[in-house]
C-alpha positions as CSV (number, residue, x, y, z in Angstrom):
1,M,137.6,198.9,62.6
2,L,140.1,201.6,61.8
3,I,143.4,200.8,60.2
4,N,146.4,203.2,60.2
5,P,147.8,202.8,56.7
6,T,151.2,204.3,57.6
7,K,152.0,202.0,60.5
8,H,154.7,199.5,59.8
9,D,152.6,196.5,61.1
10,T,149.7,197.5,58.7
11,L,152.1,197.8,55.8
12,W,153.7,194.5,56.5
13,C,150.3,192.7,56.7
14,L,149.2,194.3,53.4
15,G,152.5,193.0,51.8
16,N,151.8,189.5,53.1
17,A,148.2,189.7,51.8
18,N,149.3,190.7,48.3
19,T,152.0,187.9,48.3
20,S,149.5,185.3,49.4
21,Y,147.0,186.4,46.8
22,A,149.6,186.4,44.1
23,F,150.4,182.7,44.8
24,L,146.8,181.8,44.1
25,I,146.8,183.3,40.6
26,P,147.9,180.8,37.9
27,D,148.8,183.6,35.4
28,I,152.3,184.8,36.2
29,T,151.8,188.1,34.4
30,E,148.8,188.9,36.5
31,A,150.4,187.6,39.7
32,K,153.5,189.8,39.1
33,G,151.4,192.9,39.7
34,Y,150.5,191.6,43.2
35,F,154.1,190.7,44.0
36,D,155.2,194.2,42.9
37,K,152.5,195.7,45.1
38,A,153.7,193.5,48.0
39,L,157.2,194.7,47.5
40,E,156.1,198.3,47.7
41,Y,154.3,197.6,51.0
42,F,157.4,195.7,52.4
43,Q,159.7,198.6,51.4
44,K,157.4,201.2,53.1
45,A,157.2,199.1,56.2
46,A,161.0,198.9,56.4
47,E,161.3,202.6,55.9
48,E,158.8,203.2,58.7
49,V,160.7,200.9,61.1
50,M,164.0,202.8,60.3
51,C,162.2,206.1,61.1
52,L,161.0,204.7,64.4
53,L,164.5,203.4,65.2
54,C,166.1,206.7,64.4
55,S,163.5,208.5,66.6
56,F,164.1,206.1,69.5
57,L,167.9,206.5,69.2
58,F,167.6,210.3,69.2
59,V,165.4,210.3,72.3
60,Y,167.6,207.8,74.0
61,Y,170.8,209.7,73.3
62,Y,169.4,213.0,74.5
63,N,167.6,211.6,77.6
64,H,170.4,209.2,78.7
65,A,173.7,210.4,77.3
66,Y,173.1,213.8,78.8
67,K,171.7,212.9,82.2
68,S,173.1,216.1,83.6
69,T,170.8,218.2,81.3
70,R,167.8,219.6,83.0
71,Y,165.4,219.2,80.0
72,L,163.5,216.1,78.9
73,V,163.4,215.5,75.2
74,V,160.7,213.4,73.6
75,D,160.1,213.0,69.8
76,S,162.7,215.7,69.1
77,E,161.0,218.3,71.3
78,I,161.8,219.6,74.7
79,V,158.7,218.7,76.8
80,G,159.7,219.5,80.3
81,S,162.3,220.0,82.9
82,R,164.0,217.3,85.0
83,E,163.9,219.6,88.0
C-alpha cells in the first residue's frame, strides 16, 4: 500500500494516531512528545487544506468569473481554449 505523506487526509490520520498513542502512555513527559508530533501533523494538514482551497478559488475565479474569456485555466495554467 502506498501512502502520500503530503496529502491532508494522511497527515490528519497520522495526527490522530499520535494522539491516540499518547493517551496510552502513563508518563506525561513521554506522552507529550507524541502530542507535539500530533500537533505538527494537524498543522501541516490544515496548511494543505488551505492550499487546496486557494487553488480551487483561483481556478473557480478564472473559469467562472471571466466566462467571456476564451482560455481554460486549471491549476494556475492555461490548458486550452474554450472555442
